[in-house]
Z-matrix of the N, CA and C atoms (Angstrom, degrees):
N
C 1 1.490
C 2 1.513 1 107.78
N 3 1.306 2 111.38 1 134.28
C 4 1.472 3 119.53 2 173.97
C 5 1.504 4 113.91 3 -118.16
N 6 1.273 5 116.97 4 124.67
C 7 1.478 6 119.95 5 -171.61
C 8 1.441 7 106.71 6 -129.72
N 9 1.355 8 113.27 7 169.79
C 10 1.450 9 118.03 8 177.10
C 11 1.571 10 104.77 9 -145.14
N 12 1.290 11 118.25 10 158.52
C 13 1.494 12 118.35 11 -179.99
C 14 1.479 13 111.51 12 -54.91
N 15 1.326 14 113.69 13 136.70
C 16 1.396 15 123.22 14 -178.04
C 17 1.522 16 116.07 15 100.52
N 18 1.332 17 113.72 16 -19.58
C 19 1.540 18 118.83 17 173.46
C 20 1.538 19 108.88 18 -71.03
N 21 1.262 20 115.41 19 155.20
C 22 1.463 21 127.57 20 -175.52
C 23 1.586 22 103.15 21 -107.97
N 24 1.350 23 113.46 22 146.01
C 25 1.458 24 122.03 23 169.14
C 26 1.483 25 112.98 24 -118.64
N 27 1.217 26 120.27 25 124.83
C 28 1.462 27 122.69 26 -176.78
C 29 1.556 28 106.31 27 -113.91
N 30 1.374 29 112.37 28 132.79
C 31 1.462 30 122.47 29 -179.66
C 32 1.521 31 106.55 30 -123.67
N 33 1.307 32 119.33 31 105.87
C 34 1.449 33 123.34 32 -179.32
C 35 1.554 34 107.69 33 -69.28
N 36 1.383 35 111.25 34 149.62
C 37 1.430 36 120.31 35 174.88
C 38 1.567 37 112.15 36 -61.93
N 39 1.294 38 118.19 37 141.65
C 40 1.445 39 118.31 38 -173.69
C 41 1.556 40 112.14 39 -83.57
N 42 1.371 41 112.72 40 -23.94
C 43 1.387 42 113.10 41 -176.30
C 44 1.607 43 110.84 42 -124.92
N 45 1.321 44 116.33 43 159.67
C 46 1.415 45 116.74 44 176.29
C 47 1.592 46 111.03 45 -49.81
N 48 1.280 47 117.31 46 131.30
C 49 1.449 48 120.74 47 178.21
C 50 1.559 49 114.08 48 86.52
N 51 1.316 50 118.14 49 -14.15
C 52 1.508 51 120.12 50 173.68
C 53 1.416 52 109.00 51 -69.89
N 54 1.359 53 117.60 52 130.23
C 55 1.498 54 120.10 53 178.93
C 56 1.609 55 111.63 54 -69.54
N 57 1.287 56 111.35 55 153.02
C 58 1.556 57 115.55 56 169.22
C 59 1.496 58 107.87 57 -73.34
N 60 1.329 59 114.67 58 153.21
C 61 1.573 60 116.90 59 173.46
C 62 1.534 61 106.43 60 -120.92
N 63 1.254 62 113.50 61 140.67
C 64 1.478 63 121.76 62 177.33
C 65 1.550 64 114.65 63 -128.45
N 66 1.289 65 116.46 64 136.31
C 67 1.471 66 123.66 65 179.25
C 68 1.488 67 111.22 66 -128.48
N 69 1.260 68 115.24 67 154.83
C 70 1.485 69 123.00 68 171.13
C 71 1.529 70 106.86 69 -106.87
N 72 1.306 71 111.34 70 133.07
C 73 1.489 72 121.45 71 176.47
C 74 1.563 73 105.68 72 -73.57
N 75 1.356 74 114.50 73 122.00
C 76 1.384 75 121.64 74 178.20
C 77 1.502 76 112.55 75 -98.91
N 78 1.376 77 114.08 76 -36.59
C 79 1.517 78 118.90 77 -177.20
C 80 1.553 79 104.10 78 -155.63
N 81 1.371 80 115.23 79 148.20
C 82 1.448 81 124.01 80 176.97
C 83 1.547 82 106.75 81 -111.93
N 84 1.318 83 115.57 82 121.08
C 85 1.423 84 122.69 83 -174.05
C 86 1.564 85 110.08 84 -97.71
N 87 1.296 86 119.96 85 -18.78
C 88 1.461 87 124.18 86 179.87
C 89 1.439 88 113.21 87 -85.23
N 90 1.360 89 117.96 88 166.61
C 91 1.466 90 115.38 89 175.28
C 92 1.560 91 115.29 90 -77.48
N 93 1.236 92 118.06 91 144.70
C 94 1.504 93 122.62 92 178.18
C 95 1.374 94 117.19 93 56.85
N 96 1.380 95 113.68 94 37.19
C 97 1.526 96 120.93 95 -178.81
C 98 1.520 97 120.82 96 74.39
N 99 1.351 98 116.51 97 19.08
C 100 1.362 99 124.50 98 174.23
C 101 1.416 100 114.72 99 -94.18
N 102 1.359 101 118.20 100 155.68
C 103 1.472 102 124.53 101 -170.94
C 104 1.512 103 107.59 102 -62.94
N 105 1.374 104 116.46 103 158.59
C 106 1.510 105 124.70 104 16.77
C 107 1.591 106 107.59 105 -86.80
N 108 1.309 107 110.71 106 168.38
C 109 1.469 108 118.52 107 -179.26
C 110 1.569 109 104.84 108 -126.52
N 111 1.356 110 112.27 109 143.85
C 112 1.438 111 119.35 110 161.36
C 113 1.472 112 110.73 111 -88.18
N 114 1.369 113 117.39 112 122.22
C 115 1.391 114 119.50 113 -172.85
C 116 1.580 115 110.27 114 -130.17
N 117 1.310 116 112.79 115 158.24
C 118 1.501 117 119.10 116 166.64
C 119 1.500 118 110.76 117 -116.65
N 120 1.311 119 117.20 118 122.09
C 121 1.429 120 118.55 119 -177.94
C 122 1.550 121 109.41 120 -83.41
N 123 1.296 122 115.71 121 159.51
C 124 1.470 123 119.04 122 -176.04
C 125 1.452 124 116.50 123 -56.92
N 126 1.301 125 118.68 124 -21.28
C 127 1.477 126 125.24 125 172.69
C 128 1.523 127 116.29 126 -79.68
N 129 1.399 128 116.94 127 0.20
C 130 1.427 129 123.56 128 -179.85
C 131 1.544 130 114.45 129 94.68
N 132 1.291 131 116.02 130 -14.07
C 133 1.503 132 117.65 131 -179.95
C 134 1.506 133 112.68 132 -70.14
N 135 1.238 134 112.80 133 134.54
C 136 1.570 135 122.70 134 178.98
C 137 1.463 136 112.33 135 -104.83
N 138 1.247 137 120.34 136 142.49
C 139 1.473 138 122.19 137 173.14
C 140 1.485 139 114.65 138 -172.81
N 141 1.332 140 117.93 139 -172.91
C 142 1.443 141 123.73 140 178.60
C 143 1.594 142 103.37 141 -100.58
N 144 1.337 143 115.21 142 135.87
C 145 1.447 144 121.07 143 -177.13
C 146 1.545 145 109.05 144 -130.21
N 147 1.288 146 110.22 145 131.03
C 148 1.500 147 120.17 146 168.29
C 149 1.489 148 108.61 147 -111.43
N 150 1.390 149 119.62 148 104.97
C 151 1.401 150 123.67 149 -175.14
C 152 1.476 151 115.97 150 -60.62
N 153 1.343 152 119.39 151 138.09
C 154 1.366 153 121.33 152 168.18
C 155 1.552 154 117.41 153 -95.17
N 156 1.344 155 118.00 154 -173.17
C 157 1.468 156 115.48 155 -177.53
C 158 1.484 157 112.86 156 -68.19
N 159 1.303 158 122.92 157 -12.19
C 160 1.426 159 129.67 158 175.06
C 161 1.549 160 116.94 159 -79.43
N 162 1.357 161 115.64 160 -7.11
C 163 1.414 162 118.85 161 -176.10
C 164 1.509 163 111.30 162 -92.62
N 165 1.300 164 116.10 163 139.62
C 166 1.534 165 123.42 164 175.39
C 167 1.547 166 107.59 165 -112.47
N 168 1.317 167 114.39 166 136.76
C 169 1.465 168 118.98 167 172.80
C 170 1.487 169 110.12 168 -93.66
N 171 1.337 170 117.81 169 132.90
C 172 1.373 171 125.81 170 175.62
C 173 1.577 172 108.18 171 -116.35
N 174 1.343 173 116.15 172 103.45
C 175 1.483 174 120.12 173 -171.39
C 176 1.597 175 107.94 174 -62.63
N 177 1.273 176 112.43 175 148.01
C 178 1.500 177 120.64 176 175.96
C 179 1.632 178 102.39 177 -75.08
N 180 1.372 179 111.91 178 144.83
C 181 1.489 180 113.17 179 174.12
C 182 1.491 181 114.32 180 -59.92
N 183 1.286 182 114.51 181 143.12
C 184 1.436 183 117.97 182 177.93
C 185 1.605 184 110.89 183 -69.90
N 186 1.290 185 114.86 184 144.24
C 187 1.504 186 116.36 185 -179.95
C 188 1.511 187 107.66 186 -100.89
N 189 1.437 188 115.52 187 66.88
C 190 1.431 189 120.41 188 175.33
C 191 1.452 190 113.16 189 -104.22
């Protein structure tokens, strides 16, 4: 996964009834957009995130 600040990461719930989780990428700490990422989750929690295979990247809209 290669992300940039402003992108969103979506992690689907693993079981029926589990909520999806969404975070905004605040900073990229790896080379060329690779993890780890500084993120802010939709509940306001901030942390370092290493995405797993269940994570989906939602690119930020281009400002063109």
